[in-house]
N, C-alpha and C positions, 0 to 999 in steps of 0.2 A: 615888181612886173614878171609877167610868166616868161616861163623858159621852156624851150621846146628841144627834146631830144628826137632828131630824125634817123630814122634806120631805111635805108638804102638798099635795097635787095637786084643783085645779077641774077640773069635768068640761068638756070640751073643745068648741070651737063644731062643729057638724056631726052633732050626734045620737049614735044606738048604734053606727055604723057607726065613726066619729070617735073614738069612746072604746074599742071592740073592738081597733081598730088603735093607739092608743095603747097600750092594755096588751099588745097582742102584743107593741108593738118596745120596749116599758119592758124586758118580759122576757127577750126574745130578743137587744137588744142593750145597753140600760143597763144591766142589773144585773151583767150579766159585764165590764163595766170599771169598776163601783165595784167587785169581789171583787179587784181589782188596786190597789187604793187603800193606802197604806201605813196600819198602824197599826188597820186597821179589823178589828173581833172578830166582830163580827154584824152582818145584815140580814136586815129582818123586814117583810114586805110584808101589807096589811092592805087590804081594800076596804071600804068604809064602807059598812054595812049600812044607816045611817040617821043622820042629824044632826038635832039641835034646834037650829039654826038657818039662816038665809038663807043660807051658805056656800058651799050647792050643791059640796060635797066629795064625789071619790067612789074615794079612795084617799090611803095613810097609808105611810112606810115610814121604821121607824126604825134608825139606823145606833148600833152602838155602838163605842164605843174606849174603852181603859184609862182614860184622863185627858183632862182639857182640852188638855194638852201634845200628845197623838196626835193629837186631831180638829184642832186649828190644822192641825201639820203636815200631816195627810191632806189638809186644807181647801187646803193652799198646794203640793200635788203635782203633778207634770205629770201623774198617771193621774186626777185631782180633777178636772183642767182638761180634759183629753181628754173627761173623763165629762160635765162642764158643757155642754162642746159640743154633744154627742149631744143630751142634756136637751132644751138650747134648740132642737135641731132637731125633736124629735120631742113636746115639750111646751112650747111657747112661750107666754108670760104664764099658763101654768098654775099654778103652784109657788111655795109660800111656804116659806122654809124657816127653822128657829130649832134655838137648838143649848138643849137640856135641863142641866140641874144640881140635884143632890139641894136639898131647901128646908129649911133648918135650922128645927125650929119652935121655937127657943129666940131665933129672930132674930127671931119675928113672931108674931102670933096663931094658936092653934091651935085650932080647934073640932075636939070630939069626936065620934065618930062615934056613930050611933044606938044600936049596940050597949052600946055604954060607959054610956050613958045609963040602962040597963037591970041593972046589976049594983046 
């Protein structure tokens, strides 16, 4: 079952110029390093168009691996350490990383979607 590493980025200090510099360096420097991480199958970067919290998020990156073991091996790799050093330089204190796995509705409360009520 695929496992996902999600990186959430907050707005940098320094206004629009700092944000544009971060985005440019992220795409030009960081993403090529991430592409070298063993086991990574896909990377999807999205700009936050609107947030319904005060988290001040500006970008989210979704990195998909075949399974949790592949994700763990990728995280422990030299390539990920190199990417991490780069990220600490271009996005200090801006990022939160989370690992996502499928949620089994049999193990917890399942809430029906609005469309299911109309059946």
